[in-house]
LODOMI-242080 format. One line per field, with one value per residue: residue number from 1; residue in three letters; x, y, z of N, C-alpha, C in turn. Coordinates in Angstrom, 3 decimals. Atoms other than C-alpha are relative to their C-alpha. Example, Ala and Ser with C-alpha at 12.3 -4.5 7.8 and 13.67 -1.06 7.14 Angstrom:
! residues 2
seq: 1/2
type: ALA/SER
nX: 0.890/-0.820
nY: -1.190/-1.190
nZ: 0.000/-0.060
caX: 12.300/13.670
caY: -4.500/-1.060
caZ: 7.800/7.140
cX: 0.900/-0.770
cY: 1.200/1.090
cZ: 0.000/0.730
//
This chain:
! residues 84
seq: 1/2/3/4/5/6/7/8/9/10/11/12/13/14/15/16/17/18/19/20/21/22/23/24/25/26/27/28/29/30/31/32/33/34/35/36/37/38/39/40/41/42/43/44/45/46/47/48/49/50/51/52/53/54/55/56/57/58/59/60/61/62/63/64/65/66/67/68/69/70/71/72/73/74/75/76/77/78/79/80/81/82/83/84
type: HIS/LYS/LYS/LEU/LEU/ASN/SER/TYR/GLU/SER/LEU/LEU/ASN/ASN/HIS/ALA/VAL/LEU/LYS/GLU/ASP/TYR/VAL/ALA/LEU/LEU/GLU/ASN/ASN/SER/ASP/TYR/TYR/ALA/GLU/TYR/TYR/HIS/LEU/LEU/VAL/GLN/GLU/ASN/SER/VAL/LEU/VAL/LYS/ARG/ASN/LEU/GLU/LEU/PHE/GLU/GLU/ILE/GLU/TRP/LEU/HIS/GLU/GLU/ILE/ARG/ILE/LEU/TYR/ASP/GLU/ILE/GLU/LYS/LEU/LYS/LYS/ARG/ASN/GLU/SER/LEU/SER/CYS
nX: -0.890/0.022/-0.347/-1.621/-0.585/0.416/-1.311/-1.641/-0.053/-0.214/-1.401/-0.492/0.471/-0.796/-1.395/-0.284/0.404/-1.357/-1.051/0.165/-0.213/-1.544/-0.535/0.600/-0.622/-1.326/0.038/-0.042/-1.334/0.429/-1.009/0.671/1.328/-0.119/-0.580/0.951/0.614/-0.363/0.203/2.050/0.330/-0.691/0.811/1.291/-0.410/-0.362/1.553/0.831/-0.265/0.395/1.532/-0.245/-0.416/0.905/1.126/0.040/-0.096/1.552/0.362/-0.583/0.667/1.492/0.075/-0.153/1.309/0.942/-0.384/0.339/1.477/0.291/-0.321/1.039/0.900/-0.472/0.189/1.469/0.935/-0.534/0.803/1.171/0.454/-0.749/1.173/0.922
nY: 0.653/-0.882/-1.208/0.121/0.215/-1.451/-0.596/0.236/-0.923/-1.848/-0.342/0.203/-1.168/-1.067/0.575/-0.150/-1.380/-0.175/-0.091/-1.279/-0.796/0.122/-0.101/-1.330/-0.776/0.082/-1.051/-1.439/0.014/-0.156/1.067/0.465/0.869/1.279/0.863/-0.050/0.621/1.225/0.798/0.308/0.709/1.142/0.419/0.618/1.328/1.221/0.346/0.895/1.290/0.407/0.788/0.899/1.662/0.096/0.513/1.377/0.700/0.328/1.111/1.342/0.307/0.184/1.327/0.569/0.017/1.055/1.244/0.372/0.092/1.675/1.081/-0.195/0.646/1.414/0.340/0.080/0.960/1.005/0.499/0.083/1.704/0.896/-0.017/0.584
nZ: 0.962/0.917/-0.984/0.277/1.214/0.344/-1.125/0.519/1.210/-0.289/-0.295/1.310/0.726/-0.871/0.183/1.027/-0.425/-0.972/1.267/0.638/-0.837/-0.378/0.980/-0.020/-1.027/0.697/1.227/0.058/-0.534/-1.236/-0.935/-1.536/0.244/0.704/-0.760/-0.873/0.557/-0.205/-0.969/-0.007/0.997/-0.423/-1.063/0.818/0.711/-1.191/-0.645/0.710/-0.093/-1.149/0.376/1.057/-0.537/-1.216/0.932/0.699/-1.328/-0.745/0.521/-0.407/-1.055/0.682/0.650/-0.929/-0.529/1.002/0.070/-1.065/0.095/0.772/-0.977/-1.073/0.648/0.172/-1.328/-0.435/0.578/-0.313/-1.647/0.305/0.005/-1.024/-1.008/0.457
caX: 26.463/25.216/25.916/29.833/29.838/28.357/31.142/33.969/32.602/32.215/35.714/36.984/35.219/36.718/39.884/39.796/38.436/41.351/43.659/42.173/42.392/46.230/47.087/45.187/47.360/50.382/49.892/49.460/52.665/50.842/53.529/51.939/48.659/49.895/52.097/48.852/46.859/49.282/49.232/45.092/45.475/48.377/46.133/42.676/44.711/45.585/41.749/40.410/42.739/41.814/38.193/39.004/40.759/37.713/35.104/36.521/36.946/32.847/32.910/34.765/32.722/29.443/30.350/31.366/27.945/26.264/28.419/27.693/23.875/24.001/25.548/23.034/20.398/21.805/22.033/18.352/17.044/19.549/18.023/14.623/14.968/17.061/13.670/11.335
caY: 25.566/28.035/31.054/29.828/29.391/32.744/34.095/32.667/34.197/37.957/37.350/36.152/39.399/41.604/40.054/40.918/44.500/44.936/44.117/46.428/48.997/48.367/48.168/51.822/52.956/51.828/53.456/56.515/55.958/56.484/54.665/54.858/53.674/51.210/49.638/49.905/48.431/45.489/44.613/44.386/42.467/39.984/39.938/39.151/36.457/34.293/34.821/33.564/30.639/30.063/29.834/27.890/25.048/25.784/25.384/22.160/20.941/21.406/19.378/16.717/16.948/16.669/13.337/12.313/12.828/11.268/8.267/7.924/8.666/5.411/3.448/4.646/3.619/-0.027/-0.411/0.309/-1.677/-4.460/-4.214/-3.863/-7.478/-8.859/-7.722/-9.397
caZ: 2.781/0.125/2.532/2.334/-1.116/-1.351/1.345/-0.840/-3.961/-2.551/-1.172/-4.526/-6.008/-3.137/-3.854/-7.537/-6.576/-4.325/-7.333/-9.865/-7.329/-6.633/-10.289/-10.617/-7.735/-9.501/-12.468/-10.807/-9.016/-5.496/-3.425/0.189/-1.333/-3.820/-0.666/1.677/-1.002/-1.795/1.581/1.496/-1.514/-0.078/3.310/0.945/-0.732/2.689/3.698/0.624/0.552/4.143/3.102/0.408/2.662/5.142/2.236/1.165/4.992/5.361/2.518/3.238/6.607/4.692/3.016/6.014/7.811/5.011/5.121/8.744/8.460/5.758/8.519/10.908/8.745/7.742/11.850/12.205/9.540/10.670/14.430/12.996/11.549/14.370/16.429/14.341
cX: -0.036/0.607/1.465/0.296/0.054/1.156/1.163/-0.030/-0.107/1.723/1.059/-0.352/1.177/1.477/0.289/-0.302/1.151/0.933/-0.043/0.436/1.787/0.718/-0.360/1.081/1.608/0.466/-0.074/1.049/-0.349/0.700/-0.500/-0.987/0.283/0.805/-1.469/-1.161/0.569/0.168/-1.318/0.085/1.259/-0.758/-1.324/0.527/0.039/-1.454/-0.682/0.615/-0.231/-1.314/-0.183/0.068/-1.539/-1.274/0.021/0.266/-1.576/-0.229/-0.030/-1.200/-1.867/-0.092/0.300/-1.148/-0.642/0.327/-0.353/-1.894/-0.233/0.197/-1.016/-1.176/0.024/-0.169/-1.576/-0.461/0.587/-0.873/-1.376/-0.178/0.337/-1.588/-1.196/-0.094
cY: 1.153/1.401/-0.202/0.065/1.656/0.998/-0.421/0.515/1.390/-0.012/-0.344/1.481/1.095/0.174/0.784/1.567/0.570/-0.083/1.037/1.271/0.411/0.118/1.799/0.580/0.069/0.644/1.732/0.801/0.733/-0.912/-0.451/-1.019/-1.050/-1.326/-0.485/-0.679/-1.442/-0.612/-0.637/-1.217/-1.748/-0.634/-0.665/-1.161/-1.353/-0.219/-0.424/-1.470/-0.842/-0.409/-0.721/-1.299/0.195/-0.722/-1.576/-1.205/-0.222/-1.081/-1.220/-0.268/-0.541/-1.388/-0.726/-0.518/-0.688/-1.325/-0.357/0.146/-1.552/-0.893/-0.148/-0.825/-1.589/-0.466/-0.188/-0.918/-1.458/-0.348/0.091/-1.653/-1.054/0.171/-0.772/-1.228
cZ: -1.217/0.160/0.111/-1.356/-0.522/0.428/-0.964/-1.238/0.021/0.651/-1.496/-0.831/0.899/-0.489/-1.668/0.020/0.487/-1.429/-1.266/0.674/0.287/-1.371/-0.597/0.653/-0.517/-1.278/0.219/1.025/1.674/0.951/1.454/-0.363/-0.506/1.066/1.146/-0.764/-0.351/1.100/0.554/-1.063/0.776/1.274/-0.346/-0.382/0.951/0.408/-1.324/-0.062/1.079/-0.171/-0.929/0.471/1.102/-0.979/-0.174/1.224/0.070/-1.043/-0.069/1.309/-0.381/-0.346/1.052/1.130/-0.676/0.078/1.302/0.268/-0.765/0.745/0.974/-0.451/-0.234/1.601/-0.008/-0.920/0.168/1.528/-0.389/-0.384/0.855/0.922/-0.500/0.415
//
């Protein structure tokens, strides 16, 4: 879980660096590299969004697991009380 958060933060940092490089290239009028970096920024943006979606899905799954675990514990207690 912490690894995913670090991975997501790393993607955001990479995205910020790519944007800075892109702006610098635009300022230097390097059309080829500007276009190349523009595509990288777009691709990285898609990856950042997908990573966030996955992170949110994992959070949801963690919550579902917690709920199921609670239900299992309730059933165990009920079973114990019935067996007495």
